[in-house]
Residue, then its C-alpha position, 0 to 999 in steps of 0.5 A: m761484949r767484954v768490958d775492956k773491948w766496950i771501953s775501947a769501942v765506945n771511945v772512953v779510952k783510946r786503946r784496948t791495952i789501956a782499958t786492960d791495964m785499968l781493969k788489972s789495977g782495979v779502977v774499973l767497976v761494973n755495977d759497983i763491983k770491981a771487974k776483970a777484963s773478961k767480964n761481959i757487960a749488958i745493956g743497962d750496966k753502970v761502968t765506973i772508972e776511978y781516976l785520981k781526980g775523981a770518978l766517972s760513971y757511964e751507962v751502957l745504952q747499946i753494945p757496938t757490933t764493930k771494933t770502934i764507933p765514930k766519936s759522933q755516935k758515942e751518945l747512942y752507945v754510952k751515957e755519962l752519969 
């Protein structure tokens, strides 16, 4: 799954366009390397988002099969580090 779709699907950001804009501006890192929106992610990858107030890191636990997941199931797909 593409990293922009994953960020949107697991409810890290609300919309995929926001995720794409974040990737274009270079604030999203996958395994400590700046990523493009088309970068594929796998289980076990570390996704870091650098906000102005600090960075948040997430570990990919599962790849969702649907466009979005319920917020109650977020813990099954992503772990905040």
